[in-house]
N, C-alpha and C positions, 0 to 999 in steps of 0.2 A: 181651308187655310188653317194652319196651326197658330199662326200670329197674325194680328191686325193692328192698325194704328190705334193708339189709346183713344183718339177722337171717336173712332168708330165704336170702340168698346163702350165709351161713355154714352153714345147714342142708344145702344142696345139696353144699357143700364136704365135710361130714362123711361124706356118702354116697360121694362120690368117694374120699376118703381110705381108707374101708373097703374099697372095690374094690382100691385099690393095696396095701393091707396083705395082702389075700388073694393078689394077684398076686405079691407080693414074698416071701410066706411069713414075714414078720416084721412086729412092730408099728411103727407110726409114732406117736410121742408128740407130742400137741398141747397146747401151753400157750396159753391164750387170755385176753387182757386187752382186752375190748371194752366201752366205755362204753354205758350205755343210750341216750344220745343218738345215738351212732354206729350202734347197732343199727337205729334208725328211719330213718337217712339213706338216700337213694336211691342205688343204684350201678347200673352197666350189668349187666344180667343175664348171668351166667357170666363175669364179668370176673376172678374169682380163680382159677378152675379152671386156666387156662393158666399162671399164675404158680406155683401149687403143683405143677402137672405138671413144670415146669422143675426145681423142687426135688427132686422124686422122680427124674426121669429123669436129670438131670445132677449134682445134689448128691449123691445117695444111691448112684449107680451104682458098683458094685464094692466097696462097703463091706459089711462083715459085721455091724457093730454096728447097733443100731436107729437109724433116723432120727428127728429131732426137729424140730418146727416151732413157732415162737412167732408168734402172730397178735396184733397190737395194732391197735386203731382207736379214734380219739378225735375230737372235735370241738373246734375252737378258731377263733375269729375268722371265723366263717362258712366254714370250710374243714373238710373230712373228710380225715383222713390215715389210711391203712391200711398197716401194714407186715407183711411175711411174712419171717421169718428162719429159715433152716435151719442145721443143724449139719453140712452136707455139705462137699464138697471145696473149696468156694469157687470163685471166678470163674477161668476159664482166662485165660491171658495174651492170648489173642485173642478174648476174650468179646464185644467190640464188633462184630467181623466176624461171629461166629457168630450174634449177635442180628440183624444185618441180613440174614442169610441164612435165619434161622428164621421160623416163623409165629407162635408163641405170643406173645412179647413185642411183635413188630412189629404184629400184628393187634390186640392189646389197645391199644397206643398209638394205632393208627388210629381204633379205636372211641372212645377217650376224646377224640381230636381232633374227631371227627365230632359228638359231643355237646356238647363244652365248648370247642372251639377250643384256643387256647394257655393256657386257664385250668385245665387238667388235665395231670398228668404221671405217668409211670411210670419210675422210676429204679432201676438196679440198682447196688449197691455191696458192697465186702466187709464182712462182719459183724466187729464188734470181737473176738469170740471164736472166729473162724473161720466158714466157711460164707458164705452170701450173704444179703443184705437186699434185697427188693423193696419200694419204697415208692411208693404211689399216693397222689396229693393231687389233690382235686377240690373244686369248689364245693359247699357244703352245700345239698342240696335234700331236702325231705321230702314225703311223700304228702299232707300237709295243706296 
């Protein structure tokens, strides 16, 4: 399946984060604020894993304190918005070049474009309290 309900995608993400906690040897705290409508919305399968992987690999690298992620998803005006915010190191000064050379964000953007054209985006920005926010916005589609 190319698309799955966001609730299913979040279940996969929990398994991935558990593996990362074992690998890192310390917990990753996850705060989740996902509306019921957002949980039913269709998203590309495995679209969040590379986003969260970037949080773990780049945001939490070299840190001794536990990592923290905040997941937020909601539906408004026929759009699904998902944000993932970490408490990591924040964006490097050359982050745009790094994103263009990397695979996770660029592949995710390409997948969104293949499914939705210009009607879907994946944007990275500095988080207000430090760290990084990745925001995905796409047209609302449901299995029904």
